[in-house]
C-alpha positions in Angstrom: 16.0 -121.1 32.4 15.4 -121.8 28.7 18.5 -119.8 27.4 20.7 -121.7 29.2 19.4 -125.4 28.7 19.8 -124.0 24.9 23.1 -123.4 25.4 24.0 -126.6 27.3 22.6 -128.2 24.3 24.5 -126.5 22.0 27.8 -127.1 24.3 26.7 -131.1 24.0 26.5 -130.7 20.3 30.3 -130.2 20.3 31.2 -133.3 21.6 31.3 -135.7 24.4 33.9 -134.4 26.5 32.7 -130.4 26.7 35.8 -129.4 29.4 37.7 -131.2 32.1 36.1 -130.6 35.6 37.4 -130.9 39.0 35.9 -133.6 41.3 33.9 -132.3 44.2 33.0 -134.9 46.6 29.2 -136.2 45.4 28.2 -137.9 48.7 25.3 -139.8 47.9 27.2 -141.1 44.1 30.6 -141.8 46.0 29.0 -143.7 49.0 26.9 -146.0 46.2 30.3 -146.6 44.9 32.2 -147.2 48.3 29.0 -149.4 48.9 29.9 -151.8 46.0 33.8 -152.1 47.8 31.8 -152.5 51.6 29.7 -155.5 50.0 32.6 -157.1 48.4 35.0 -157.2 51.3 32.0 -159.0 53.0 31.7 -161.6 50.6 28.9 -160.4 48.8 30.2 -159.9 45.1 28.2 -159.6 41.9 26.5 -156.0 42.1 26.3 -153.9 38.4 26.2 -150.1 38.6 25.6 -148.0 35.6 26.2 -144.0 36.2 24.1 -142.5 33.2 24.6 -138.3 32.5 24.4 -136.2 29.9 28.5 -134.8 28.6 30.4 -133.2 30.8 28.5 -134.1 34.4 31.6 -135.3 35.5 31.3 -139.1 35.8 35.1 -139.9 34.6 35.9 -137.9 37.1 34.1 -139.5 39.8 35.3 -142.9 38.9 38.8 -141.5 39.1 38.2 -140.3 42.6 37.0 -143.8 43.5 39.7 -145.4 42.2 41.8 -143.2 44.3 39.5 -144.3 47.6 40.0 -147.5 46.6 43.2 -147.8 46.0 43.8 -146.1 49.6 41.1 -148.2 51.7 42.7 -149.4 54.7 43.3 -152.4 55.4 45.4 -152.4 52.2 44.5 -155.2 49.5 40.9 -154.9 50.7 39.8 -154.5 47.0 41.3 -153.6 43.8 39.9 -151.0 41.0 40.5 -152.0 37.7 39.8 -149.2 35.0 39.6 -149.2 31.5 38.0 -146.3 28.8 36.6 -147.1 25.3 38.2 -144.6 22.8 36.2 -143.1 20.5 39.4 -141.5 18.6 41.6 -142.4 16.5 41.0 -146.0 15.0 37.9 -146.5 17.3 36.0 -149.2 16.0 38.8 -152.1 17.5 36.9 -155.1 18.3 37.5 -156.6 21.9 39.4 -153.3 23.0 38.2 -153.1 26.7 38.1 -156.5 27.1 41.7 -156.8 26.2 42.6 -154.2 28.4 41.2 -155.4 31.4 43.1 -159.1 31.0 46.1 -157.5 31.1 45.7 -154.9 34.2 44.5 -158.2 36.1 46.9 -160.4 34.6 49.6 -157.9 36.2 49.0 -159.4 39.7 49.2 -163.0 38.9 52.4 -164.9 39.6 53.9 -164.2 36.1 52.8 -161.0 34.7 55.6 -160.9 32.1 53.5 -163.0 29.6 50.8 -160.6 30.1 53.0 -157.4 29.8 54.8 -158.9 26.7 51.2 -159.1 24.6 51.1 -155.2 24.9 54.6 -154.7 23.6 53.9 -152.3 20.6 55.5 -153.3 17.5 55.8 -151.6 13.6 52.9 -154.4 12.7 50.7 -152.8 15.7 49.3 -155.6 18.9 45.6 -154.4 18.0 45.6 -156.7 15.2 45.9 -159.6 16.5 43.9 -159.0 19.5 41.7 -162.4 19.0 46.0 -163.5 19.1 46.4 -161.6 22.6 43.1 -163.2 23.5 44.1 -166.9 22.6 47.2 -166.4 24.9 45.4 -165.3 27.4 42.5 -167.5 27.6 42.7 -171.1 27.6 41.0 -172.8 25.1 40.4 -169.5 23.2 42.6 -169.5 20.4 40.7 -173.4 19.0 37.4 -171.4 19.2 38.9 -169.0 16.9 40.6 -171.3 14.4 37.7 -173.2 14.3 35.0 -170.4 14.2 37.4 -168.9 11.2 37.4 -171.8 9.4 33.1 -172.2 9.3 33.0 -168.6 8.6 35.6 -168.8 5.7 33.3 -172.0 4.2 29.9 -170.8 4.9 30.7 -167.2 3.7 32.7 -168.6 0.4 29.9 -171.1 -0.5 27.2 -168.7 -1.0 24.4 -171.2 0.5 25.9 -173.2 3.6 23.8 -172.4 6.5 25.6 -169.3 9.1 23.4 -170.5 11.9 26.3 -173.2 12.9 28.5 -170.0 13.6 26.6 -168.6 16.5 27.9 -170.8 19.1 31.8 -169.9 18.1 30.7 -166.1 18.7 29.1 -166.6 22.1 31.5 -169.4 23.0 34.3 -167.2 22.9 32.4 -164.5 24.8 32.2 -167.4 27.6 35.7 -168.4 27.6 36.8 -164.9 28.0 34.8 -164.6 30.9 35.4 -167.8 32.5 39.2 -166.3 32.2 38.4 -163.1 33.3 36.8 -164.4 36.8 39.5 -166.7 37.2 42.1 -163.9 37.5 39.9 -162.3 39.6 39.4 -165.2 42.1 43.3 -165.4 41.8 43.6 -161.8 44.0 41.7 -159.4 46.2 38.1 -158.8 45.1 37.9 -156.8 42.3 35.7 -153.4 40.8 35.9 -153.7 37.0 35.1 -149.6 35.9 34.6 -148.9 32.3 34.5 -145.1 31.3 32.7 -144.1 28.4 30.9 -147.4 27.6 28.4 -146.0 24.4 31.7 -145.9 22.8 32.1 -150.0 23.1 32.7 -152.4 20.2 29.9 -154.9 20.1 32.3 -157.8 20.5 33.4 -156.6 23.9 29.5 -155.8 24.4 28.6 -159.4 24.0 31.6 -160.5 26.5 30.4 -157.9 28.9 26.8 -159.4 28.1 28.1 -163.4 29.3 30.0 -161.5 32.6 26.8 -159.7 34.0 25.3 -163.0 34.0 28.1 -164.7 35.4 28.7 -162.6 38.5 26.6 -163.7 41.2 28.2 -164.4 44.1 31.7 -163.6 42.6 34.4 -161.6 44.2 33.8 -158.9 41.6 31.5 -155.8 41.1 31.5 -153.8 37.6 30.8 -150.0 37.1 29.7 -148.2 33.7 29.7 -144.8 33.3 27.7 -143.7 30.4 26.9 -140.8 28.5 23.5 -140.4 27.5 23.4 -138.0 24.7 23.4 -140.2 21.6 20.9 -142.5 23.3 18.2 -141.3 21.1 16.3 -143.3 18.9 18.9 -143.8 16.0 21.6 -142.0 17.7 25.0 -143.1 17.9 24.4 -144.9 21.2 21.1 -146.1 20.6 22.6 -150.0 20.4 24.1 -149.9 23.8 21.1 -148.0 25.4 19.1 -150.6 24.3 21.4 -153.6 25.9 21.3 -151.3 28.8 17.8 -151.2 29.3 17.4 -154.9 28.6 19.8 -155.5 31.5 18.4 -153.2 33.9 14.7 -155.0 33.0 16.5 -158.4 33.8 17.6 -157.0 37.1 21.3 -157.5 35.9 22.4 -153.5 36.8 21.3 -150.8 38.8 20.9 -147.4 37.2 22.0 -144.2 38.6 21.6 -140.6 37.0 24.1 -138.2 38.1 22.8 -134.5 37.9 24.2 -130.9 38.3 26.1 -130.5 41.5 24.8 -129.7 44.8 24.7 -126.3 46.4 27.6 -127.4 48.5 29.6 -128.7 45.9 29.4 -125.2 43.5 30.8 -123.7 47.1 33.6 -126.2 47.3 34.6 -125.4 43.8 34.4 -121.8 43.9 36.3 -121.7 47.5 39.3 -123.9 45.5 39.3 -121.8 42.4 39.0 -118.5 44.3 39.6 -118.2 47.9 38.4 -114.4 48.5 35.2 -114.6 46.5 32.0 -113.3 48.1 30.0 -116.1 49.9 26.9 -115.3 48.0 28.8 -116.2 44.6 28.3 -119.7 45.1 24.6 -119.9 45.3 24.3 -116.8 42.7 26.1 -119.9 41.0 24.4 -122.8 41.0 20.9 -121.1 40.0 22.4 -119.9 37.0 24.0 -122.8 36.3 21.6 -125.7 37.4 24.7 -127.0 39.0 26.0 -128.0 35.3 29.4 -128.8 35.9 30.8 -127.5 32.4 28.9 -124.1 33.1 30.0 -123.7 36.4 34.0 -124.4 35.1 33.7 -121.9 32.3 31.7 -119.1 34.5 35.0 -119.6 37.3 37.1 -119.3 34.2 35.9 -116.0 33.4 35.1 -114.8 36.7 36.8 -111.5 38.5 36.9 -110.0 41.6 35.4 -106.9 40.0 32.2 -108.7 39.3 31.5 -109.6 42.4 28.0 -112.0 42.6 27.3 -111.3 39.2 27.6 -114.1 36.9 29.0 -113.5 33.4 27.7 -116.7 31.4 29.3 -117.3 28.3 27.6 -116.5 25.1 28.2 -119.5 22.9 31.6 -121.8 23.1 31.7 -121.4 19.1 32.5 -117.5 19.8 35.1 -118.4 23.0 37.4 -121.0 20.3 37.1 -118.1 17.6 38.1 -115.5 19.7 41.2 -117.8 20.5 41.6 -119.1 17.0 42.2 -115.2 16.0 45.2 -115.2 17.5 46.9 -117.6 15.5 48.6 -117.3 12.2 46.4 -117.8 9.2 48.9 -121.0 8.5 48.6 -122.3 11.7 44.8 -122.3 12.4 45.0 -124.3 8.7 47.2 -127.4 10.6 44.6 -127.1 13.3 41.6 -127.8 10.4 44.1 -130.2 9.2 44.6 -131.9 12.4 40.7 -131.6 13.5 39.9 -133.4 10.4 41.9 -136.2 11.2 39.9 -136.7 14.9 40.0 -135.1 18.0 43.7 -136.8 18.4 45.8 -136.2 15.2 49.5 -136.9 14.1 51.8 -134.4 12.8 53.3 -136.2 9.9 49.4 -136.9 8.5 49.2 -133.0 8.8 52.3 -132.4 7.0 50.9 -134.7 4.4 47.7 -133.0 3.7 49.2 -129.8 3.7 52.0 -130.6 1.4 54.4 -129.1 3.8 57.9 -130.5 5.2 57.1 -132.5 8.4 59.9 -130.4 10.1 58.4 -127.2 9.9 54.4 -128.8 10.9 56.0 -129.9 14.1 57.4 -127.0 15.2 54.2 -124.6 14.4 52.2 -127.6 16.3 54.7 -127.7 19.0 54.3 -123.2 19.4 50.5 -123.8 19.4 50.8 -126.2 22.0 53.1 -124.4 24.3 51.9 -120.7 23.2 48.0 -121.2 23.2 46.8 -124.1 24.7 44.6 -125.2 22.1 46.3 -128.4 21.7 48.5 -130.8 23.8 51.1 -133.3 23.7 50.0 -136.9 23.4 51.1 -140.3 23.4 50.3 -141.6 19.5 48.6 -144.6 18.6 49.9 -148.2 19.3 50.1 -149.0 15.3 51.8 -145.1 15.2 54.5 -145.6 17.8 57.2 -146.4 15.3 56.6 -143.8 13.2 58.6 -140.6 13.3 55.4 -138.2 14.3 54.1 -136.1 17.3 50.7 -136.6 18.7 48.2 -134.2 19.8 45.1 -133.8 21.0 42.5 -130.9 21.4 42.3 -129.8 24.6 38.6 -130.7 24.5 36.4 -132.2 22.4 34.2 -129.4 22.0 37.0 -127.5 21.0 37.8 -130.0 17.8 34.3 -129.9 17.3 34.5 -126.1 16.7 37.2 -126.3 14.7 36.0 -129.0 12.8 32.9 -127.7 11.6 34.6 -124.2 10.6 35.5 -126.2 7.5 33.6 -125.6 4.3 31.7 -129.1 3.2 34.5 -129.8 0.3 37.4 -129.0 2.0 36.3 -131.3 5.0 35.8 -134.3 2.2 39.0 -133.6 0.4 40.8 -133.5 3.7 39.1 -136.8 4.5 40.2 -138.0 1.1 43.5 -136.6 1.3 44.1 -138.3 5.3 43.3 -141.5 3.9 46.0 -141.3 1.0 48.3 -140.4 3.2 47.9 -143.2 5.7 47.7 -145.9 3.4 51.2 -147.5 3.0 52.2 -148.0 -0.3 53.5 -151.4 -0.9 52.6 -152.5 2.5 51.5 -156.2 2.6 49.7 -156.0 6.0 48.4 -153.1 8.1 47.6 -153.0 11.7 44.1 -153.1 12.1 43.7 -149.6 13.7 45.8 -148.0 10.9 43.1 -149.8 8.6 40.1 -148.4 10.4 41.5 -145.0 10.3 41.9 -145.1 7.0 38.4 -146.4 6.4 37.1 -143.9 8.7 38.2 -141.1 6.5 37.3 -142.6 3.3 33.9 -142.9 4.2 33.9 -138.8 4.7 35.7 -138.9 1.6 33.0 -138.1 -1.1 32.7 -139.5 -4.5 36.2 -139.6 -5.2 36.4 -142.5 -2.5 33.0 -144.5 -3.1 35.1 -147.5 -4.8 38.3 -147.5 -2.4 35.4 -147.1 0.8 33.2 -150.0 -0.4 36.5 -152.1 -1.0 38.3 -151.4 2.2 34.9 -151.9 4.5 34.4 -154.9 2.9 37.7 -156.1 3.5 37.2 -155.3 7.1 33.8 -157.1 7.3 35.3 -160.2 6.7 38.1 -160.0 8.7 36.4 -159.0 11.3 34.0 -162.1 10.9 36.7 -164.6 10.3 39.6 -163.4 12.6 38.1 -162.2 15.8 34.4 -164.0 15.1 33.1 -160.3 15.4 29.7 -160.4 13.9 28.3 -157.2 14.5 31.3 -155.1 13.9 31.7 -157.1 10.2 27.7 -156.0 9.8 28.2 -152.4 10.4 31.4 -152.4 7.8 29.1 -154.6 5.3 26.2 -151.8 5.6 29.1 -148.9 4.5 30.3 -151.0 1.8 26.9 -151.4 0.4 25.8 -147.7 0.6 29.3 -146.9 -1.0 28.8 -149.1 -3.7 25.0 -148.1 -4.5 26.6 -144.4 -4.7 28.8 -145.2 -7.4 27.4 -144.3 -10.6 25.2 -147.3 -12.3 27.8 -148.2 -14.9 31.4 -147.3 -12.9 33.2 -150.6 -13.7 33.1 -153.1 -10.7 30.1 -151.3 -8.7 27.5 -154.1 -9.3 30.4 -156.7 -8.2 31.2 -155.2 -4.8 27.2 -154.8 -4.2 26.8 -158.2 -4.6 29.9 -159.4 -2.5 28.7 -157.1 0.4 24.8 -157.8 0.3 26.0 -161.7 -0.1 28.4 -161.2 3.4 25.3 -159.1 5.2 22.7 -161.6 4.8 25.3 -164.3 5.7 25.8 -162.4 8.5 22.8 -161.5 9.7 21.0 -165.2 9.2 21.2 -165.8 12.5 18.6 -163.1 13.2 16.2 -163.6 10.6 13.6 -165.4 12.7 11.1 -166.0 9.6 10.9 -161.9 9.4 11.5 -159.9 6.4 12.9 -157.3 8.2 14.8 -158.6 11.3 15.1 -156.5 14.4 17.9 -154.1 13.8 18.8 -155.0 10.0 17.6 -154.8 7.1 15.0 -156.2 4.8 16.8 -159.2 3.9 14.6 -160.4 0.3 15.0 -156.7 -1.0 18.5 -157.0 -0.4 18.9 -160.9 -1.7 17.0 -159.0 -4.7 19.1 -156.1 -5.5 22.2 -158.5 -5.4 20.5 -161.2 -7.8 19.3 -158.2 -10.1 23.1 -156.8 -9.8 24.7 -160.3 -10.8 22.6 -159.9 -14.1 23.8 -156.9 -14.6 27.6 -158.4 -14.2 27.0 -161.2 -16.2 29.2 -163.3 -14.4 27.6 -166.8 -14.0 29.3 -167.1 -11.0 27.3 -164.3 -9.1 24.0 -165.2 -10.9 24.4 -168.8 -9.3 25.4 -167.5 -5.9 22.9 -164.7 -5.7 20.3 -167.3 -6.9 21.0 -169.2 -3.9 21.1 -166.6 -1.7 17.8 -165.5 -2.8 16.4 -168.6 -2.0 17.3 -168.8 1.2 15.5 -165.1 1.9 12.9 -166.5 0.3 12.5 -169.2 2.8 12.6 -167.3 5.4 10.5 -164.8 4.5 7.5 -166.4 2.1 8.1 -169.9 2.9 9.5 -173.5 1.0 8.0 -173.5 -2.4 9.2 -169.9 -3.5 12.7 -170.9 -2.5 13.0 -174.0 -4.1 11.9 -172.2 -7.5 15.3 -170.2 -6.9 17.2 -173.1 -5.9 16.4 -175.0 -9.0 17.2 -171.7 -11.0 20.4 -172.0 -9.4 21.0 -175.7 -10.5 19.9 -175.1 -14.1 22.1 -172.3 -14.1 25.3 -174.1 -12.5 24.6 -177.1 -15.0 25.0 -174.4 -17.9 28.0 -173.2 -16.9 31.1 -175.6 -16.7 31.8 -175.0 -13.0 31.5 -178.2 -11.0 32.1 -176.8 -7.7 29.6 -174.2 -8.3 26.9 -177.3 -9.4 28.1 -179.5 -6.6 27.0 -176.7 -3.7 23.8 -175.7 -5.7 22.8 -179.3 -5.9 23.5 -180.1 -2.3 21.8 -177.2 -0.9 18.3 -178.0 -3.7 18.6 -181.2 -2.7 18.6 -181.1 1.3 15.6 -178.5 1.0 13.5 -180.0 -2.3 13.5 -183.3 0.4 11.2 -181.1 2.8 8.4 -181.0 -0.1 9.1 -184.0 -1.6 11.3 -186.7 -0.2 12.3 -188.5 -3.3 13.3 -185.4 -5.6 15.6 -185.0 -2.6 17.1 -188.2 -2.6 17.6 -188.2 -6.4 19.5 -184.6 -6.1 21.8 -185.9 -3.4 22.5 -189.4 -5.1 23.4 -187.0 -7.9 25.8 -185.1 -5.8 27.5 -187.9 -4.5 28.2 -189.4 -7.9 29.6 -186.1 -9.0 32.0 -185.8 -5.9 33.4 -189.4 -6.4 33.9 -189.0 -10.1 35.1 -185.6 -10.5 38.3 -185.1 -9.2 38.0 -181.2 -9.2 35.6 -182.0 -6.2 37.1 -185.2 -4.6 40.4 -184.3 -5.0 40.1 -180.9 -3.6 40.4 -179.9 0.2 38.7 -176.6 0.0 36.4 -175.8 2.9 33.9 -175.0 0.9 33.7 -178.2 -0.9 34.2 -179.8 2.2 31.4 -178.3 4.3 29.0 -179.0 1.1 30.2 -182.8 0.8 29.5 -183.4 4.8 26.4 -181.9 4.6 25.0 -183.3 1.3 26.1 -186.6 3.2 24.4 -186.5 6.2 21.5 -185.3 4.1 21.8 -188.0 1.7 22.1 -190.7 5.2 18.9 -189.1 6.6 16.6 -188.9 3.5 17.4 -192.8 3.2 16.2 -192.9 6.9 12.8 -191.4 5.8 12.7 -193.1 2.7 12.9 -196.4 4.8 16.1 -197.6 4.2 17.0 -198.0 7.5 19.9 -200.3 7.3 21.7 -198.5 4.3 21.4 -194.8 6.0 22.5 -196.4 9.6 26.0 -197.4 7.3 26.2 -194.2 5.8 25.3 -191.8 8.8 27.6 -194.4 10.9 30.6 -194.0 8.5 30.1 -190.0 8.6 30.4 -189.5 11.9 33.2 -191.6 12.6 35.1 -189.6 9.9 34.0 -186.1 11.3 35.1 -186.9 14.7 38.4 -187.4 13.2 38.1 -184.1 11.5 39.5 -180.8 13.4 36.5 -178.6 12.4 34.0 -181.2 13.7 31.5 -177.9 12.7 28.6 -180.4 11.3 29.1 -183.1 14.0 26.0 -182.4 16.2 24.0 -182.3 13.2 25.4 -185.7 12.1 25.3 -187.2 15.7 21.5 -185.8 15.6 21.0 -188.0 12.3 22.4 -190.6 13.5 20.6 -191.2 16.7 17.2 -191.0 15.0 17.9 -193.4 12.7 19.0 -195.6 16.2 15.7 -194.9 17.7 14.1 -195.9 14.5 15.3 -198.9 14.9 14.7 -199.7 18.5 18.2 -198.6 20.0 17.2 -195.8 22.8 20.3 -196.4 24.6 22.8 -196.1 21.6 20.7 -192.5 20.6 20.8 -191.3 24.0 24.5 -192.0 24.1 24.7 -190.3 20.6 22.4 -187.1 21.5 24.4 -186.9 25.1 27.8 -186.7 22.8 26.1 -183.9 20.8 25.1 -182.0 23.8 28.2 -181.8 25.5 30.3 -181.0 22.3 28.2 -177.9 22.0 28.3 -177.2 25.7 32.4 -177.3 25.8 31.9 -174.7 22.5 29.4 -172.8 24.2 26.8 -170.6 23.2 22.9 -171.3 22.1 22.6 -173.0 18.9 19.7 -174.0 17.2 21.0 -177.7 16.2 21.8 -178.0 20.3 17.9 -177.2 21.1 16.9 -179.8 18.8 19.3 -182.7 19.8 18.3 -181.5 23.5 14.4 -181.9 22.6 15.4 -185.3 20.7 17.0 -186.6 23.8 13.8 -185.6 25.8 11.6 -187.8 23.5 13.6 -190.7 23.8 13.5 -190.0 27.4 9.6 -189.5 28.0 9.2 -193.0 27.1 10.3 -194.4 30.7 8.7 -193.8 33.7 11.7 -192.9 35.4 13.0 -190.0 33.3 9.4 -188.1 32.8 10.9 -185.1 34.7 14.3 -184.8 33.2 12.3 -185.5 30.2 9.9 -182.5 31.0 12.8 -180.3 32.1 14.8 -180.7 28.9 12.2 -180.1 26.4 11.5 -177.1 28.0 15.1 -175.9 28.0 15.1 -177.2 24.3 11.8 -174.7 23.6 13.1 -171.6 24.6 17.0 -172.1 22.9 14.7 -172.7 20.0 13.1 -169.4 20.5 16.2 -167.7 21.1 17.8 -169.1 17.7 14.5 -169.6 15.8 16.0 -171.5 12.5 12.8 -172.0 10.3 13.4 -175.4 9.5 13.9 -177.0 13.1 11.2 -174.1 14.8 8.4 -176.8 13.8 9.8 -179.9 14.6 10.8 -178.8 18.3 7.6 -177.7 19.0 6.0 -181.1 18.1 8.2 -182.6 19.9 7.4 -180.5 22.7 4.0 -181.1 22.2 4.1 -185.2 21.8 6.2 -185.4 25.4 3.4 -183.0 27.2 1.1 -185.6 25.5 2.7 -188.5 26.5 3.9 -187.3 30.2 0.7 -185.1 30.7 -1.3 -188.1 32.3 -4.4 -186.4 30.4 -4.6 -183.5 32.6 -6.3 -180.9 31.5 -3.5 -177.7 32.0 -1.0 -179.9 30.1 -3.0 -181.0 27.4 -4.1 -177.4 26.8 -0.9 -176.3 26.4 0.2 -179.5 24.2 -2.5 -178.3 21.6 -1.5 -174.5 21.5 1.7 -176.0 20.5 0.7 -178.0 17.7 -1.8 -175.5 16.6 0.9 -172.6 16.5 3.0 -175.3 14.3 -0.6 -175.7 12.0 -0.8 -171.9 11.6 3.3 -171.8 11.1 3.4 -174.5 8.8 0.5 -173.3 5.8 2.8 -170.0 5.9 6.3 -171.4 5.3 5.4 -174.5 3.5 6.8 -177.3 5.5 4.5 -179.4 5.1 6.1 -182.4 7.0 5.7 -180.7 10.0 2.3 -179.5 9.0 1.2 -183.5 9.0 2.5 -184.2 12.1 1.0 -181.1 14.1 -2.3 -182.1 12.5 -1.8 -185.8 14.0 -0.5 -184.4 17.4 -4.0 -182.0 17.3 -6.4 -184.9 16.2 -4.6 -187.2 19.3 -5.0 -183.9 21.7 -8.5 -183.5 20.7 -9.5 -187.2 21.3 -8.1 -187.4 24.8 -9.9 -184.0 25.7 -13.2 -185.5 24.9 -13.6 -184.0 21.3 -13.9 -187.0 19.1 -15.5 -185.2 15.6 -12.7 -182.5 16.0 -9.9 -185.1 16.5 -11.4 -187.2 13.5 -11.5 -183.7 11.6 -7.9 -182.9 12.4 -7.0 -186.6 11.1 -8.4 -186.4 8.4 -6.4 -183.3 7.1 -3.4 -184.9 8.4 -3.9 -187.7 5.8 -5.3 -186.0 3.2 -1.9 -183.9 2.8 0.1 -187.1 3.2 -1.9 -188.7 0.5 -0.9 -185.9 -1.6 2.6 -185.7 -0.7 3.8 -189.0 0.0 6.6 -190.2 2.4 8.1 -187.1 4.4 11.3 -186.2 6.1 11.5 -186.1 10.3 7.9 -188.2 9.4 6.9 -191.8 10.0 4.2 -192.3 7.5 3.2 -195.5 9.4 2.6 -193.0 12.7 0.4 -190.8 11.0 -1.5 -193.8 9.5 -1.9 -195.4 12.8 -2.8 -192.8 15.1 -5.8 -191.8 12.2 -6.7 -195.0 12.6 -7.0 -195.0 16.1 -9.1 -191.5 16.2 -11.2 -192.6 13.5 -12.1 -196.0 14.8 -12.8 -194.0 18.5 -15.4 -192.2 16.3 -17.5 -194.9 15.1 -15.5 -195.2 11.4 -15.3 -198.9 11.5 -14.9 -199.2 8.0 -11.8 -196.9 7.3 -10.1 -197.5 10.4 -8.8 -201.4 9.8 -7.7 -200.0 6.3 -5.6 -197.3 7.8 -4.1 -200.0 10.4 -3.5 -202.0 7.7 -1.7 -199.4 5.5 0.5 -198.8 8.3 1.3 -202.7 9.0 2.4 -202.3 5.5 4.9 -199.7 5.8 6.4 -201.2 8.5 7.0 -204.6 6.8 8.4 -202.5 4.0 10.9 -200.7 6.4 11.6 -204.2 8.1 12.4 -205.8 4.8 15.2 -202.4 4.5 16.5 -202.8 7.7 19.6 -205.4 7.3 20.3 -208.6 9.6 17.6 -210.4 11.2 18.7 -209.2 14.5 17.7 -205.6 13.8 14.8 -206.6 12.0 13.5 -208.5 15.3 14.9 -205.2 17.5 13.1 -203.0 15.2 9.2 -205.1 15.5 10.0 -205.5 19.0 11.8 -202.7 20.7 10.4 -200.0 19.0 6.8 -199.1 20.5 4.9 -197.5 17.9 5.7 -200.8 16.0 4.4 -203.0 18.3 1.5 -201.4 18.6 0.7 -201.1 15.3 1.3 -204.9 14.8 -1.4 -205.6 18.0 -3.5 -203.0 16.4 -4.2 -201.6 20.0 -7.1 -199.0 19.9 -8.3 -200.1 16.9 -11.5 -201.7 17.0 -12.2 -204.8 14.9 
């Protein structure tokens, strides 16, 4: 029936909820839902079900009926049905909306529900602005996560260069804590079924919580049911992101999906019997054939059926015609009021309509009341929380399809100008702080308000993005706001004042937010071309002629080039940032730029990095604008610079000084409230202790770092590195090799998920070396180790991470030798030596190790004249470092307890 399908698609385009439909028993679908309750009652919780369908198919009615059945279950209190809905209406995009709702409803059953009820008390300030505060009051420990995450976020965003990867654990950690609190509330009462209606409208922060919940519910007294409208699930559609997530959950076995199709014949017959008991018995059969059981068509046909028609069915020609016929019964002024209301949304406020119309509010309220009373086009509704203190009536259209038709009847300019006036009407003059829902509503109308609203839209969406990131750690919502801000700034006339500055700040924020997903790609999944965006911001900063923006965008471009084209192009930009900062009398900008350049250039040339970091340290100690400031940006840069200087000294052979500096740095960071950089500092200090032969101390530091991040929650590149480093230490103990392999396998999996470009090759090399040390020359294990080392060689030749390329070539040579390929082993060893001789000492690389194993490989292949010379060079390097260790006790430990040093001094494996 092509005509029917075409009409059905027309209805779907009009809105999500086309008409309200009566529920008739869907036997199989209801049986599936009831089985969830039965499983919970039998102690078999942990299931999740998604009910899919197009709009108007009766999903909400099904869930409502199921809720009623669950409430009436016998015996009582067998199961709780806790429902929430994701709303697309006024103030949509509210972070954690359904999550807060579920927590509060679950909390009603505990001993002190007043605590939770007070969280929902609406005031003139609006509860929704403080959703993180509400969650912090409910969820133990979450307040500290939000507070620390906000400070780290602010420091990272404000600096223009500080790495954003440390923020991912805070966001994931918040989700983990919320899930733990939700499960704890469930455990305190009867088993619970959580029903979330219209999940396609969920905010990304709530989806992250839901993702964590689905991974934790196995065996818990809980089941989850989601209803999902598939209308916008196509590629680039409004529901594409949710559909992608549902598909992933389905693939991973976390959910079951059930599609709701047209009503069966007996259900249609039941509806006919309810609506028209005296209708001919054949009417239901004819109705099923004509409508294919689509509830919206069944309902509309029954609305218009009369006894005179008999079994003939008159399918409505189009919804637009039905609506237009009803609107023609209104006065022209009333139609205009509805058009203005429709511009605000399917739910609207009388005060806003009056302000846009320029009419007295009393008159508008009376007209809307009569429209609702006499024509049933709109119905009275409770106003949203942020508007409940306003003197305003609130209405919603009878159904969203009706709203869609009224909205579409305006001209393009009518629509734009009304959106602009609505934004103006909602903006409270002189207000210091507005609820988040009101700000979201204003932003929505500014986005649709046309050219006149572009500057305001860019500013409002940028502010929303910063607040979403810092207040709620809601990075996905922040990205969405950034996209709008960038688009609005681009659309401004090129010479308009403030255009380029707006573009720079929005691009900088977006790239900072997406950095955790770059994964070495120019266009990360679901994101923009990062280097093209950074270049656009760099060009905009040049046009601004603002030195501070030029410096920041150079630093930003350095980061995107590092991710997309490698270290060498990145260093050029970072060097430019330092030079610009030197010419601009801004101590803060120069300090931040010098720290970032020093951190990165040391990966290419250790001496240059050491010089930059020492100079940054001198600046911090001598300039009161730096050392005397409590600016979190400076503190973040100071911590990173201090740590990097310590580990660079270690890499240069100054083990004693490195130990002193890093020990002092760790002690200071332990006492700070933020401690964001502590896992990095512990990693560096553990490297030094391991380099001195103090494996026990190194292990304790690494376990401290792992415990710290486990408490914070979420994946982290540095958590993965610390895990791999601990595995490397344990690999040297015969009784810990199994634990070592488990740890390094988990570390590599986490590294693949986080993909920090500078840590990936290091962790991969550690994985290969641990396999080499614990594999007992087994063929499959050696093959795996070789693949890992070869992958690092290929990657680092592109990225310019020379240190890891040298280590990987050395690993390849050792593996090839064990595999019985001495000639190929010698070739790899010589390549490692060639690069090492070109670049000198490198970070995260022990020169003596490369020299020694090259000597072993060359000796095995008969190069007896070269191998001893390489061994002597390795011995000289060990002796040089021993002279820089410090106390005689530490020197003895360095020489006796480090297995590599013992092998070098004994000349193991090198023929004389």
